[in-house]
Backbone bond lengths (Angstrom), bond angles and torsions (degrees), N, CA, C in turn:
res aa  C-N    CA-C-N  psi(-1)  N-CA   C-N-CA  omega(-1)  CA-C   N-CA-C  phi
1 M - - - 1.428 - - 1.526 110.07 -
2 A 1.338 116.37 133.59 1.446 119.36 -179.59 1.546 109.75 -72.43
3 T 1.212 117.76 144.84 1.437 123.61 178.78 1.548 109.69 -80.93
4 P 1.337 115.91 119.65 1.450 116.85 178.94 1.515 112.88 -65.91
5 S 1.307 116.96 149.01 1.500 119.20 178.26 1.475 112.75 -90.45
6 N 1.343 117.68 -17.59 1.433 120.83 -176.63 1.489 112.92 -142.89
7 F 1.337 116.12 152.20 1.424 120.81 168.26 1.499 107.78 -101.41
8 N 1.337 116.85 130.45 1.444 124.07 -179.75 1.551 106.69 -107.11
9 I 1.291 117.84 108.34 1.452 122.04 -176.13 1.526 109.67 -96.36
10 R 1.318 117.86 122.68 1.439 124.51 -175.41 1.515 107.91 -118.96
11 V 1.346 117.56 142.26 1.470 121.62 -178.27 1.529 105.90 -127.48
12 Y 1.306 115.83 131.79 1.499 122.80 -174.88 1.558 109.29 -129.66
13 G 1.334 113.30 149.17 1.438 123.65 176.69 1.467 113.73 -113.41
14 L 1.354 115.04 126.07 1.442 122.29 175.34 1.529 109.56 -94.95
15 L 1.315 117.76 105.42 1.451 122.59 -174.55 1.532 106.97 -110.09
16 F 1.337 114.36 121.76 1.479 122.80 -178.05 1.540 106.57 -107.29
17 N 1.339 114.91 143.47 1.453 116.81 172.97 1.511 109.29 -98.26
18 E 1.365 119.60 -177.82 1.427 124.69 -175.31 1.553 111.58 -63.57
19 Q 1.326 116.59 -28.91 1.421 119.99 -179.44 1.544 113.67 -81.72
20 G 1.342 118.25 -1.71 1.450 119.13 179.99 1.508 114.85 85.57
21 D 1.337 114.01 25.27 1.475 122.04 178.30 1.526 107.37 -97.13
22 V 1.303 117.68 151.25 1.445 120.95 177.56 1.521 108.37 -111.18
23 L 1.326 117.69 143.68 1.445 123.28 -178.27 1.584 109.79 -82.53
24 V 1.310 113.70 136.57 1.520 121.20 176.70 1.503 107.58 -127.77
25 S 1.323 116.40 155.28 1.430 125.73 176.15 1.536 110.92 -113.10
26 D 1.312 114.14 122.39 1.473 121.22 173.14 1.524 107.61 -96.55
27 E 1.291 118.83 129.08 1.487 120.50 -172.46 1.554 108.02 -138.58
28 E 1.345 113.69 157.29 1.448 120.58 171.25 1.513 106.83 -133.23
29 R 1.334 116.25 116.79 1.479 121.52 178.28 1.533 108.07 -142.89
30 F 1.256 113.44 148.18 1.501 120.21 179.15 1.508 111.85 53.23
31 G 1.362 116.80 33.01 1.455 120.96 -177.55 1.504 116.79 73.75
32 N 1.298 118.59 7.81 1.456 122.55 -178.44 1.528 108.44 -119.28
33 R 1.346 115.39 140.71 1.475 122.80 171.88 1.478 109.79 -96.62
34 F 1.321 115.35 141.65 1.475 119.92 176.37 1.507 112.06 -153.17
35 T 1.311 117.95 157.23 1.435 125.30 176.68 1.546 107.83 -120.80
36 K 1.289 112.71 131.38 1.467 121.87 -178.17 1.500 111.27 -147.93
37 F 1.277 117.44 179.45 1.483 121.19 169.35 1.466 111.22 -85.64
38 P 1.342 119.49 147.61 1.444 121.85 179.22 1.524 115.05 -57.72
39 G 1.286 119.75 139.85 1.414 125.11 178.58 1.513 111.39 146.22
40 G 1.297 117.57 -169.23 1.405 119.22 -178.98 1.526 113.82 -177.05
41 G 1.329 116.21 -153.57 1.472 122.13 -168.52 1.558 112.90 -87.96
42 L 1.300 111.17 138.80 1.485 119.19 174.72 1.518 109.49 -73.84
43 E 1.328 114.57 131.75 1.454 122.69 177.07 1.502 111.00 -94.32
44 F 1.361 116.12 148.23 1.468 120.18 -177.89 1.541 109.03 -55.33
45 G 1.356 118.19 134.90 1.427 122.30 177.89 1.495 115.34 86.01
46 E 1.341 116.07 3.30 1.476 121.97 -174.37 1.554 108.82 -107.57
47 G 1.330 117.97 142.90 1.441 122.23 172.34 1.541 110.35 -81.35
48 L 1.304 114.22 163.42 1.444 119.75 -175.52 1.578 113.58 -61.69
49 T 1.337 114.21 -48.76 1.468 117.87 -178.57 1.530 109.49 -72.96
50 D 1.329 119.32 -31.55 1.462 123.61 178.73 1.577 106.85 -61.70
51 C 1.366 113.38 -43.82 1.469 120.38 -179.31 1.553 108.63 -59.64
52 L 1.296 116.75 -46.19 1.465 120.31 -176.47 1.502 111.88 -65.63
53 K 1.325 116.40 -42.07 1.473 119.86 176.99 1.548 110.16 -63.42
54 R 1.336 117.49 -42.00 1.475 119.64 176.11 1.536 112.28 -60.14
55 E 1.300 114.38 -45.92 1.489 119.39 -179.92 1.501 112.46 -60.54
56 Y 1.377 118.34 -40.94 1.459 120.13 -179.85 1.565 109.41 -68.04
57 I 1.350 117.01 -36.61 1.449 118.17 178.11 1.542 110.26 -68.01
58 E 1.364 115.91 -43.81 1.465 120.01 -178.40 1.542 112.85 -64.81
59 E 1.325 116.15 -45.48 1.437 120.77 -173.90 1.502 113.54 -87.98
60 L 1.350 119.75 -37.30 1.412 122.58 -172.94 1.550 114.99 -115.75
61 N 1.335 115.84 -3.75 1.433 120.03 -173.13 1.535 110.58 52.63
62 Q 1.375 115.75 44.17 1.470 120.43 -173.33 1.508 110.25 -133.87
63 N 1.288 117.10 122.90 1.444 121.30 168.74 1.482 110.95 -72.87
64 I 1.280 119.08 141.05 1.471 122.10 -179.60 1.541 111.89 -134.73
65 E 1.304 115.04 157.86 1.456 123.30 171.14 1.570 107.06 -107.56
66 V 1.282 115.39 132.29 1.489 118.14 177.55 1.472 105.39 -89.10
67 I 1.383 115.38 122.23 1.490 123.03 -175.01 1.514 111.02 -88.07
68 N 1.338 117.50 -54.52 1.435 121.41 -179.84 1.507 112.49 -164.78
69 H 1.333 113.86 158.73 1.460 119.96 175.05 1.467 110.74 -69.49
70 F 1.293 120.41 138.06 1.469 124.23 179.22 1.528 112.01 -110.00
71 Y 1.357 115.96 -44.65 1.531 115.60 -174.97 1.527 106.43 -164.33
72 T 1.289 115.46 147.94 1.490 126.90 168.11 1.478 109.66 -125.28
73 T 1.285 119.41 132.99 1.469 123.08 -176.59 1.536 108.43 -51.84
74 D 1.309 117.96 129.85 1.442 124.89 176.81 1.523 114.29 -120.31
75 F 1.329 113.48 22.61 1.438 120.55 176.98 1.513 109.22 -141.91
76 Y 1.353 115.13 161.12 1.488 118.43 179.75 1.545 109.15 -74.29
77 Q 1.342 114.33 130.83 1.456 119.39 173.82 1.540 109.87 -138.61
78 K 1.267 115.94 119.13 1.464 122.33 176.64 1.535 107.21 -77.32
79 S 1.326 115.43 147.08 1.478 121.92 178.40 1.544 108.17 -66.53
80 A 1.331 114.95 139.84 1.442 119.74 173.73 1.541 112.78 -73.72
81 F 1.323 116.54 -14.62 1.452 119.66 -175.97 1.492 115.09 -110.09
82 D 1.328 115.02 -14.00 1.541 119.33 178.59 1.525 108.76 -149.27
83 N 1.313 113.84 110.50 1.511 119.98 -178.51 1.476 115.13 -57.83
84 Q 1.313 119.67 -17.18 1.469 124.86 -179.28 1.532 113.44 -90.91
85 D 1.252 117.20 -5.85 1.535 122.30 -177.44 1.527 109.97 -101.57
86 Q 1.305 113.11 137.65 1.451 120.37 168.77 1.532 107.66 -107.16
87 L 1.349 115.81 126.30 1.434 122.83 -176.64 1.550 111.38 -80.66
88 I 1.257 117.22 136.63 1.435 123.12 163.26 1.518 108.97 -123.22
89 S 1.287 120.56 115.19 1.455 122.63 -171.99 1.553 108.57 -117.00
90 I 1.379 112.66 134.42 1.466 119.66 -179.35 1.480 107.33 -122.17
91 Y 1.324 114.79 131.48 1.502 123.90 -174.22 1.543 107.36 -114.68
92 Y 1.314 114.90 132.74 1.494 123.69 172.71 1.507 110.81 -122.01
93 V 1.304 115.77 147.21 1.460 121.00 167.40 1.535 106.04 -81.68
94 V 1.333 115.27 131.20 1.470 119.40 -179.09 1.559 109.77 -131.94
95 K 1.291 114.18 166.80 1.465 118.19 175.46 1.543 107.82 -142.07
96 P 1.329 118.87 146.55 1.441 121.83 179.76 1.498 113.55 -66.01
97 I 1.292 117.28 144.33 1.408 122.65 170.90 1.516 109.17 -94.58
98 G 1.273 121.42 118.14 1.458 123.27 -179.01 1.521 111.59 77.39
99 V 1.282 115.36 -160.04 1.512 123.87 -178.32 1.534 108.15 -68.90
100 V 1.338 112.73 140.09 1.485 118.67 173.25 1.513 109.18 -64.10
101 N 1.347 113.28 125.35 1.512 119.33 -175.90 1.499 114.41 -96.72
102 F 1.284 119.54 -10.49 1.467 121.49 -169.91 1.523 112.11 -104.83
103 K 1.345 113.43 154.20 1.455 118.69 179.94 1.565 109.39 -73.97
104 I 1.317 116.00 131.44 1.414 122.43 176.80 1.548 108.57 -104.09
105 S 1.301 116.45 120.93 1.400 122.62 -176.63 1.543 110.05 -94.11
106 K 1.330 115.80 155.66 1.432 120.27 176.02 1.536 111.53 -94.49
107 N 1.297 114.93 -27.55 1.510 121.61 -176.89 1.512 112.49 -112.21
108 P 1.333 116.67 148.04 1.473 121.10 175.44 1.512 111.20 -61.94
109 F 1.334 114.92 143.29 1.513 122.07 171.79 1.534 109.64 61.40
110 D 1.276 117.46 41.53 1.454 123.70 -179.04 1.517 108.27 -88.15
111 F 1.364 118.07 69.70 1.460 123.87 -170.73 1.519 111.44 -86.80
112 N 1.325 114.05 150.76 1.432 119.92 165.27 1.540 105.57 -90.93
113 R 1.327 113.86 106.77 1.508 120.60 -174.59 1.538 111.54 -69.57
114 K 1.317 119.60 -7.96 1.463 122.62 175.75 1.567 109.23 -83.99
115 S 1.291 117.80 -17.58 1.453 121.52 -179.85 1.539 110.63 -77.55
116 A 1.306 115.58 156.66 1.470 123.44 174.11 1.519 111.59 -74.81
117 V 1.354 114.59 -27.38 1.460 119.39 -178.01 1.547 110.39 -112.23
118 F 1.301 115.34 127.20 1.466 120.10 179.98 1.522 107.96 -97.69
119 Q 1.323 114.32 95.64 1.477 122.13 -177.79 1.516 107.74 -151.68
120 S 1.341 115.04 136.27 1.495 121.98 174.93 1.505 109.20 -139.01
121 F 1.282 114.66 162.94 1.490 122.07 -175.29 1.504 110.20 -128.68
122 R 1.318 113.57 141.07 1.482 118.80 176.24 1.509 109.42 -152.30
123 F 1.322 115.28 162.66 1.477 120.67 179.05 1.540 105.99 -105.08
124 I 1.386 111.61 143.67 1.428 120.83 175.80 1.544 105.61 -121.49
125 P 1.356 117.88 129.91 1.444 116.70 179.26 1.544 110.31 -65.47
126 V 1.377 113.33 137.24 1.463 116.39 -178.02 1.518 110.93 -61.14
127 K 1.350 117.42 -32.53 1.469 116.70 -177.07 1.529 113.77 -65.96
128 T 1.323 117.01 -23.43 1.450 121.79 176.69 1.526 114.43 -105.47
129 L 1.301 115.97 3.23 1.472 120.57 -176.29 1.521 108.51 -65.38
130 S 1.347 114.74 141.11 1.449 122.44 -177.72 1.481 109.11 -143.88
131 E 1.333 116.34 154.53 1.442 120.96 177.21 1.526 109.14 -63.16
132 N 1.332 117.27 -26.16 1.449 120.79 179.43 1.571 113.67 -67.43
133 N 1.353 116.05 -9.74 1.473 120.56 -179.97 1.533 106.97 -78.50
134 F 1.338 118.79 -14.44 1.468 120.62 -172.19 1.518 112.88 -117.39
135 T 1.308 113.99 156.58 1.493 121.68 -179.01 1.528 114.48 -90.03
136 F 1.300 117.03 -40.68 1.472 123.50 -170.11 1.540 112.23 -96.71
137 P 1.348 117.19 146.39 1.483 121.04 -175.91 1.525 113.96 -56.97
138 I 1.350 117.06 -41.48 1.470 118.25 -176.33 1.537 110.32 -68.34
139 D 1.342 117.01 -40.69 1.468 119.32 176.74 1.514 112.45 -63.27
140 K 1.311 115.73 -37.51 1.456 118.81 176.82 1.537 109.71 -61.47
141 H 1.364 115.62 -39.88 1.468 119.19 178.46 1.512 111.04 -64.78
142 I 1.340 116.44 -41.46 1.443 120.92 177.16 1.517 112.30 -61.81
143 A 1.303 118.94 -39.49 1.473 122.34 178.07 1.505 109.73 -59.97
144 R 1.343 119.46 -40.15 1.482 121.02 177.24 1.514 110.11 -67.17
145 L 1.358 117.18 -41.73 1.465 119.39 177.60 1.496 111.56 -64.67
146 I 1.275 122.40 -41.61 1.441 123.85 175.34 1.483 111.27 -58.09
147 K 1.288 117.70 -46.97 1.490 121.55 179.74 1.551 109.01 -59.12
148 D 1.370 115.47 -46.93 1.474 119.72 -178.79 1.520 112.73 -63.94
149 T 1.296 117.05 -33.08 1.471 123.67 -173.76 1.498 110.39 -83.29
150 F 1.332 117.78 -45.46 1.450 122.51 -166.57 1.542 115.01 -104.01
151 T 1.328 119.68 -2.11 1.475 118.92 179.51 1.513 111.56 -116.46
152 K 1.319 121.03 17.96 1.423 122.63 178.45 1.510 111.96 -87.45
């Protein structure tokens, strides 16, 4: 196994609505479409929850409260975008502060093609959540953990 030259730390928020649905992000970047949980990369000098709050403001125009830690990657995962990076992903349960400010789509990849960023958000019921809803291995793992945690 090649030695990665960098650690890529990612922070994600699991936002549930009153019906027990979890928010997902559909995105198109680098010519690829993927579905993941909302969040993104930790910047140097930034704390984990500060990163997550920043990402929610940048991507969803939504202030959030971080409720609790849910999961940190405990297995090796190479980055899908850079072979030399090892991913470390941290997931928190979050809730919106105030009124939800972002557009909620019904369909996957419901992009505004006039925008510079191709990203849309939708809720998936936890009872029907599947690893097949997600593109990346860690998010697939999180989908299984959510099902195990919230459907018992």
